[in-house]
C-alpha angles and dihedrals in degrees: 000000000000091000091051092049092049091050091051092050093048091048091049092052095043097051097071091045091050093047090049092050093048093046097046115099116248117247115273122246133196092266090063093072141042127198125204131175122221133188112225087202131025094218142040136190120238108266094032126119107244112217120196118189127225120217114200115190125196105224095174129095094241135070113266103222105193108208092022109045103011137008132210101223103176151321136243113202142098141188127282117220113209089340097312125105109231136177095194123028127171093230099040118075099194145313137222134196117215131192126209124256123259114286143133123269116197120221109283094011129111140205123220118206139165101267115165123035118192117186108208127199128239088244094057104132118244110257094035109146119213116194133180106252127224119273146114145266112230121222139185126197120231104257097024115256099201137045090255103100092199108042131019097178142344133222117217123222106257099198141014131232126209138197129187131216114246134174120276113268091246092056092047091049093051090049091050092049090050093050091047091050092052092049092047092050091049092053094045097044106024096153093047094051091042092055093050095047095045094052094245123141106284117243127205114270114238131193 
């Protein structure tokens, strides 16, 4: 009788613990997420702040509750200028890496957020290519799942995005107007332009 009573008591105490263990989400690992970088625009003008977006996808079968189940604790990455990773560049003023605020990501869903900010200088040469460099997002499970009190796992960047420096629209427009004016003049006064370019004695242009 005592043995039966003890068994009932142990079973009663163990049930909530077992239910809690079965219902608790398993710790996340690197394979549960993918990170891509996208360029909202393919070009930028010297002096602009280039913004490259991060796209974090939840590949797991459970809800990623940032701030409750898992935390994004940091990022290690930086821009590449013309294919070379640099910390100081004469045409780049600075760069910053941002992480997204706490939120839930459903299984299979993703969140897009401004990720990499590159402050360019007015003297950035046209044709300069800025790319998102390789790197990682750093995560920690809640509660932590490893002995590392800072980072439990990291997710590498799976692709890079690039943008290229182009002239300001006003400069391009003025150039186009100038070219159009030259072509129009050449068609309207072909003999006059021909005389000037050939070194002949110029003749008055007539309508």
